[in-house]
Each structure stands twice: as C-alpha cells, then as structure tokens.
N, CA, C and O of each residue as an XYZ file, in Angstrom:
356
protein
N      -0.332     -3.403      1.149
C      -0.768     -3.910     -0.116
C      -0.009     -5.206     -0.376
O       1.201     -5.287     -0.163
N      -0.736     -6.214     -0.839
C      -0.133     -7.515     -1.096
C      -0.423     -7.947     -2.529
O      -1.307     -7.411     -3.198
N       0.341     -8.921     -2.972
C       0.115     -9.508     -4.291
C      -1.073    -10.439     -4.225
O      -1.272    -11.134     -3.229
N      -1.866    -10.454     -5.289
C      -2.997    -11.374     -5.365
C      -2.536    -12.798     -5.127
O      -1.513    -13.221     -5.665
N      -3.284    -13.539     -4.324
C      -2.911    -14.901     -3.987
C      -2.156    -15.034     -2.676
O      -2.091    -16.123     -2.106
N      -1.579    -13.926     -2.187
C      -0.861    -13.954     -0.911
C      -1.835    -14.335      0.202
O      -2.955    -13.824      0.188
N      -1.500    -15.180      1.146
C      -0.185    -15.709      1.482
C       0.156    -17.023      0.768
O       1.229    -17.584      0.989
N      -0.722    -17.502     -0.058
C      -0.434    -18.714     -0.822
C       0.440    -18.334     -2.022
O       1.325    -17.487     -1.902
N       0.201    -18.942     -3.142
C       0.996    -18.691     -4.337
C       0.656    -17.326     -4.937
O      -0.517    -16.986     -5.091
N       1.671    -16.558     -5.269
C       1.485    -15.235     -5.878
C       2.555    -15.038     -6.933
O       3.602    -15.685     -6.910
N       2.275    -14.135     -7.853
C       3.209    -13.844     -8.930
C       4.060    -12.634     -8.572
O       3.632    -11.749     -7.831
N       5.275    -12.613     -9.114
C       6.197    -11.486     -8.948
C       6.357    -10.779    -10.277
O       5.750    -11.163    -11.276
N       7.187     -9.734    -10.280
C       7.543     -9.003    -11.501
C       6.387     -8.181    -12.081
O       6.362     -7.921    -13.284
N       5.431     -7.770    -11.241
C       4.338     -6.908    -11.688
C       4.755     -5.455    -11.511
O       5.283     -5.082    -10.463
N       4.522     -4.640    -12.523
C       4.905     -3.233    -12.480
C       4.014     -2.461    -11.502
O       2.788     -2.548    -11.557
N       4.650     -1.710    -10.615
C       3.937     -0.887     -9.633
C       3.869      0.543    -10.175
O       4.896      1.134    -10.509
N       2.659      1.091    -10.260
C       2.496      2.455    -10.752
C       1.782      3.306     -9.701
O       1.143      2.786     -8.786
N       1.905      4.621     -9.855
C       1.206      5.556     -8.991
C       2.003      6.055     -7.803
O       1.528      6.921     -7.068
N       3.189      5.538     -7.595
C       3.970      5.950     -6.426
C       4.332      7.429     -6.453
O       4.484      8.044     -5.397
N       4.472      8.004     -7.624
C       4.803      9.437     -7.729
C       3.618     10.332     -7.420
O       3.774     11.550     -7.343
N       2.443      9.760     -7.243
C       1.229     10.537     -6.961
C       0.849     10.523     -5.487
O      -0.254     10.937     -5.128
N       1.739     10.057     -4.640
C       1.434      9.917     -3.215
C       1.900     11.172     -2.472
O       3.059     11.575     -2.566
N       0.976     11.771     -1.739
C       1.275     12.956     -0.933
C       0.699     12.756      0.461
O      -0.334     12.106      0.620
N       1.350     13.300      1.453
C       0.897     13.224      2.851
C       0.868     11.807      3.394
O       0.143     11.533      4.350
N       1.631     10.909      2.814
C       1.751      9.540      3.313
C       3.178      9.061      3.095
O       3.904      9.587      2.252
N       3.565      8.058      3.866
C       4.855      7.398      3.676
C       4.584      6.021      3.090
O       3.672      5.323      3.532
N       5.365      5.635      2.108
C       5.220      4.321      1.499
C       6.456      3.507      1.849
O       7.575      3.870      1.486
N       6.246      2.411      2.552
C       7.325      1.509      2.924
C       7.331      0.332      1.958
O       6.312     -0.326      1.750
N       8.486      0.082      1.377
C       8.630     -1.011      0.423
C       9.054     -2.265      1.170
O      10.028     -2.252      1.922
N       8.322     -3.339      0.957
C       8.651     -4.611      1.588
C       9.013     -5.640      0.528
O      10.078     -6.253      0.599
N       8.146     -5.835     -0.447
C       8.360     -6.825     -1.486
C       8.420     -6.172     -2.839
O       7.617     -6.479     -3.720
N       9.383     -5.258     -3.017
C       9.567     -4.597     -4.308
C      11.037     -4.693     -4.698
O      11.910     -4.961     -3.872
N      11.275     -4.466     -5.969
C      12.647     -4.312     -6.436
C      12.633     -3.296     -7.560
O      11.611     -3.076     -8.209
N      13.783     -2.682     -7.778
C      13.897     -1.681     -8.825
C      14.571     -2.316    -10.029
O      15.572     -3.019     -9.896
N      14.013     -2.061    -11.202
C      14.581     -2.524    -12.466
C      14.669     -1.300    -13.370
O      13.708     -0.962    -14.060
N      15.826     -0.636    -13.364
C      15.942      0.650    -14.052
C      15.027      1.637    -13.350
O      15.070      1.746    -12.124
N      14.199      2.360    -14.097
C      13.280      3.303    -13.463
C      12.010      2.636    -12.922
O      11.232      3.273    -12.211
N      11.802      1.374    -13.251
C      10.564      0.675    -12.859
C      10.674      0.061    -11.470
O      11.735     -0.416    -11.066
N       9.560      0.082    -10.749
C       9.437     -0.636     -9.478
C       8.554     -1.845     -9.765
O       7.466     -1.716    -10.325
N       9.038     -3.023     -9.373
C       8.328     -4.270     -9.616
C       8.033     -4.982     -8.306
O       8.768     -4.832     -7.330
N       6.956     -5.756     -8.288
C       6.672     -6.572     -7.112
C       7.712     -7.682     -7.042
O       8.180     -8.181     -8.065
N       8.062     -8.057     -5.816
C       9.065     -9.101     -5.630
C       8.777     -9.924     -4.383
O       9.668    -10.576     -3.839
N       7.535     -9.891     -3.935
C       7.166    -10.644     -2.747
C       5.675    -10.580     -2.534
O       4.959     -9.920     -3.287
N       5.207    -11.265     -1.511
C       3.786    -11.279     -1.203
C       3.322     -9.998     -0.549
O       2.326     -9.404     -0.962
N       4.044     -9.573      0.470
C       3.766     -8.285      1.112
C       4.568     -7.249      0.358
O       5.794     -7.216      0.457
N       3.886     -6.401     -0.395
C       4.564     -5.515     -1.338
C       4.833     -4.133     -0.750
O       5.984     -3.698     -0.707
N       3.792     -3.438     -0.297
C       3.926     -2.062      0.192
C       3.090     -1.853      1.446
O       2.092     -2.539      1.671
N       3.514     -0.900      2.249
C       2.724     -0.447      3.390
C       2.616      1.070      3.283
O       3.630      1.755      3.154
N       1.409      1.593      3.334
C       1.182      3.035      3.243
C       0.711      3.522      4.613
O      -0.244      2.990      5.179
N       1.390      4.535      5.131
C       1.116      5.052      6.467
C       0.992      6.573      6.408
O       1.731      7.238      5.683
N       0.053      7.111      7.175
C      -0.175      8.563      7.159
C      -0.346      9.104      8.564
O      -0.750      8.389      9.481
N      -0.032     10.376      8.712
C      -0.292     11.108      9.948
C      -1.419     12.090      9.673
O      -1.560     12.590      8.557
N      -2.223     12.364     10.698
C      -3.312     13.315     10.533
C      -3.734     13.892     11.857
O      -3.189     13.536     12.902
N      -4.701     14.782     11.818
C      -5.217     15.445     13.023
C      -5.728     14.429     14.028
O      -5.597     14.621     15.237
N      -6.308     13.354     13.530
C      -6.759     12.255     14.388
C      -6.608     10.957     13.604
O      -6.272     10.970     12.420
N      -6.857      9.847     14.273
C      -6.610      8.553     13.615
C      -7.536      8.325     12.426
O      -7.163      7.627     11.483
N      -8.717      8.891     12.454
C      -9.634      8.688     11.338
C      -9.203      9.506     10.119
O      -9.367      9.054      8.986
N      -8.659     10.694     10.336
C      -8.113     11.483      9.225
C      -6.880     10.779      8.655
O      -6.668     10.785      7.443
N      -6.074     10.181      9.517
C      -4.910      9.414      9.066
C      -5.340      8.244      8.187
O      -4.745      7.993      7.139
N      -6.370      7.538      8.617
C      -6.885      6.421      7.818
C      -7.405      6.898      6.474
O      -7.161      6.265      5.447
N      -8.114      8.004      6.479
C      -8.664      8.540      5.237
C      -7.539      8.869      4.244
O      -7.631      8.534      3.063
N      -6.484      9.523      4.729
C      -5.345      9.842      3.865
C      -4.709      8.573      3.320
O      -4.383      8.482      2.136
N      -4.538      7.600      4.199
C      -3.906      6.350      3.778
C      -4.703      5.666      2.683
O      -4.148      5.312      1.643
N      -5.986      5.477      2.900
C      -6.806      4.793      1.900
C      -6.931      5.604      0.613
O      -7.014      5.016     -0.465
N      -6.947      6.927      0.691
C      -6.959      7.758     -0.520
C      -5.690      7.521     -1.337
O      -5.744      7.421     -2.563
N      -4.563      7.433     -0.660
C      -3.302      7.231     -1.364
C      -3.121      5.796     -1.846
O      -2.560      5.577     -2.920
N      -3.578      4.832     -1.085
C      -3.512      3.437     -1.539
C      -4.254      3.286     -2.865
O      -3.818      2.539     -3.741
N      -5.360      3.985     -3.010
C      -6.154      3.894     -4.241
C      -5.402      4.429     -5.464
O      -5.784      4.134     -6.596
N      -4.349      5.204     -5.252
C      -3.563      5.750     -6.360
C      -2.484      4.786     -6.848
O      -1.920      4.977     -7.925
N      -2.200      3.762     -6.066
C      -1.140      2.808     -6.384
C      -1.779      1.574     -7.016
O      -2.828      1.103     -6.576
N      -1.128      1.068     -8.048
C      -1.686     -0.147     -8.644
C      -0.594     -1.071     -9.154
O       0.494     -0.640     -9.536
N      -0.917     -2.334     -9.147
C      -0.143     -3.380     -9.806
C      -1.095     -4.551    -10.000
O      -2.079     -4.692     -9.274
N      -0.797     -5.376    -10.972
C      -1.684     -6.476    -11.329
C      -1.991     -7.347    -10.116
O      -1.079     -7.810     -9.431
N      -3.257     -7.565     -9.858
C      -3.756     -8.411     -8.770
C      -3.418     -7.862     -7.385
O      -3.313     -8.620     -6.421
N      -3.248     -6.537     -7.288
C      -2.995     -5.918     -5.983
C      -4.218     -6.098     -5.096
O      -5.354     -6.081     -5.570
N      -3.969     -6.271     -3.806
C      -5.046     -6.432     -2.840
C      -4.649     -5.707     -1.569
O      -3.480     -5.692     -1.183
N      -5.633     -5.109     -0.928
C      -5.405     -4.540      0.395
C      -6.708     -4.646      1.182
O      -7.802     -4.571      0.624
N      -6.561     -4.819      2.476
C      -7.736     -4.886      3.334
C      -8.312     -3.500      3.499
O      -7.581     -2.520      3.638
N      -9.617     -3.429      3.483
C     -10.309     -2.140      3.569
C     -10.921     -1.903      4.952
O     -11.674     -0.950      5.152
N     -10.592     -2.776      5.894
C     -11.169     -2.679      7.230
C     -10.147     -2.334      8.308
O     -10.526     -2.159      9.467
N      -8.895     -2.234      7.972
C      -7.858     -2.020      8.979
C      -7.981     -0.621      9.575
O      -8.063      0.371      8.851
N      -7.993     -0.559     10.893
C      -8.004      0.709     11.604
C      -9.374      1.217     12.003
O      -9.482      2.081     12.872
N     -10.414      0.702     11.390
C     -11.747      1.223     11.676
C     -12.346      0.673     12.967
O     -13.400      1.132     13.408
N     -11.690     -0.293     13.565
C     -12.172     -0.841     14.830
C     -11.572     -0.107     16.031
O     -11.856     -0.461     17.175
N     -10.752      0.905     15.781
C     -10.095      1.646     16.850
C     -11.057      2.644     17.481
O     -11.963      3.169     16.833
N     -10.827      2.885     18.763
C     -11.583      3.924     19.458
C     -10.818      5.229     19.341
O      -9.588      5.220     19.290
N     -11.510      6.332     19.299
C     -10.872      7.645     19.202
C     -10.001      7.879     20.439
O     -10.451      7.705     21.571
N      -8.749      8.276     20.202
C      -7.815      8.600     21.277
C      -7.548     10.093     21.207
O      -7.263     10.631     20.137
N      -7.640     10.748     22.327
C      -7.409     12.206     22.333
C      -6.051     12.545     22.838
O      -5.694     13.721     22.909
C-alpha cells in the first residue's frame, strides 16, 4: 500500500486505521510512524500485506481481503499483483 501520489509528491501524517482487524496476514510497516496510539503514514511506500494459504491464489485472496480493511487518506494499492503467476504444486 502506498500514499496517493507516490512515487511523485505524496503527503505524510495520514492516520492509518484497520490494522487491528487483520487476521491470517502479516503487515510489514515501511513508511509508518507511531504517534502515541496512532499509526501515521511517513513515506511513499507505507505497508506491505502478505499471507500464506493452501495455494498462491488463496494467499492472494487473503491478502486482498485484508488490504481492504486498512485505510488512510489517498491510500493506493495495485490490484493486479500476483495474478499473472502460474499455479505451483
């Protein structure tokens, strides 16, 4: 997940919500900072959400389901990542 405008000009200090609603995924913080109990954006590349599943398509489904629970002003994420992969057994 990136800040709107990334990789060009983007704003910081946007409140990130929904992180407590994430299950079955790992959230890696890249461009965040903590201000008391609040998590704020602090860079262009803000978060990476990664999931494990029975197969790569189930992993993608979990990831995109959880990404939809996270929000911050002008958040953006690509909706095509991973779908070009071939099934690996």
